[in-house]
Every structure is written in structure tokens, then in C-alpha cells.
N, C-alpha and C positions, 0 to 999 in steps of 0.2 A: 515661416509656417512649418517647414520640415523640422527645424530645431525645436519648435514647441512640441510637436508630436513626439519626437525622440526623447524629450525631457520627461515625458510621462513614464517611460520605460527604465529610466535611471533610478536607482534607489536614492531616497532622500537621505540627508545627513542624519536624520533621526532613526532611520532603519538600521538594524544590525543584521549580520549574517548569523542566523540561527540554524545551523546545519550540524546538529549534534548527533552523535552515535545513539542509536536506539535499539531496544529489544521490543518487539511488538507481537501481539496476538491478534490476528485478523480473521474474521469470519464473514464470508460472503453469503447472503441469503437471498436468492432470486425468488420472487413471489409472483404467482399468476402465470407460470410457464405452461406451454401447451402440453408438456409431458405429465402434468399433475404433480404428484409427490416426488418424482425423480428430479433431482437437481444436479446429477453427476456431470452432465455435459457443461453446465454453466460454471460449476466449481472447477472443473478441469481447465476451462478457458481462463478463468481468473488465476489459477495456479501457473499457467503458461506465461501470462503477463508478468506475474511476480518474479518468476524464474529469469525472465529476460530483462529485469529492471535494475540489475547491478547490485543485488544484495549479497553480502558475504555468505549468508546462510538462509535457507528456506526449508523449514521442517513441517510438512503436513501432519496433522493429527486428526483424531476422530471428529472434532468439532470446530476445526479451523486450521490455521497455519501460523507457526511461530517464525519470526523473521528477525535477523540481525542486520543492521545497516545504517544508512543515513536517513534523517528525517525528510530531507528534500526528495530523495528517491521514493520514499513511501507516499508522500503527497502526490507525486507525479503518477505513481503506479495506481493509486486509488482513483484518480481522475481517469486514467486510461481504462481501468476495469469498468467503471460506471458508464463511460461513453460506449465501450464495446458491448456491454450487457444490454443497456437501454436502447441505444441507437442501431447497432449492427445486428444483435441477436433478437431485438424486438420484445424483450420482456417488459411488462407494464410497470413493475415495481421492484426496487432493489433495496435491501436493508444490509448495512455493513456494521458489524460490531467490531470495535477497535479498542484494545488496551495497549498503553504505551508505558515504557520505562526509559527515561532519559538518564544517562550516567555520565558523570565527569570524573569520578574517582578511579574507575577502572575501565579498561577496554576489554571487557569480558563478554564474549558472545554466548549465545544459547548453547552451542555445541561444546564450548569449553566448560560450561556449568554441568552439562550432561555427562561429560567425561570424568568429572570429579566425583559424581554420585556413585 
């Protein structure tokens, strides 16, 4: 019985480890907050979770945050943000806009590109 349960958590032979380096632009949009139009509290909390998630770089900007790191870290961070915002902070709705760039040809972060400009 235990071995059957544990087998569910082992990756199958068909699955591959897809943990590539990424550059991402993420925008967290809490909807229906008690504060009305002000979302700074919720955005700040999302930024805190992103900063603690092991990314090489986190660069906030006017409409979101640019991130350099690993795909698996980003998936985990998004799940943590959604759980925190919906369950712990109690907002009724959360929208997340996400743009991703996967690269294999260079290990170039967002900060490296900004330094070249």
C-alpha cells in the first residue's frame, strides 16, 4: 500500500526535468480588495514572496516585476502568492499576467541586459 502511494510521487520515465533558466515579467492584480483602488499592500506582499523565492534577480517596475531565475522557482512562487492572497489575505479574486522567456543559448539575466544598455 505505501509503495503504491509513494509511486505516485516519483516522476515517470516519460517525464523530463524541465527546469530551465527564465526571464519573466509578472504582474499581480488583486481584485475586490477592501481598500478599493489601492493594491499596494497586496503587491508588496507578492514582492516579498518573490524576493524570498531564490531568484537571481527581482526588479520591480511600474506595471509589475521582472525576474531572472528558474522555472520551478517561479511556479512555486506563483502558487505561494495565490494561496497567500486568496486564503490568508482574503481577497475574492486574483489576476496574474505572466510573460516568459526561456533561453538555452545564453545565461543572460535581466540585470546583465540592463547594464549593456
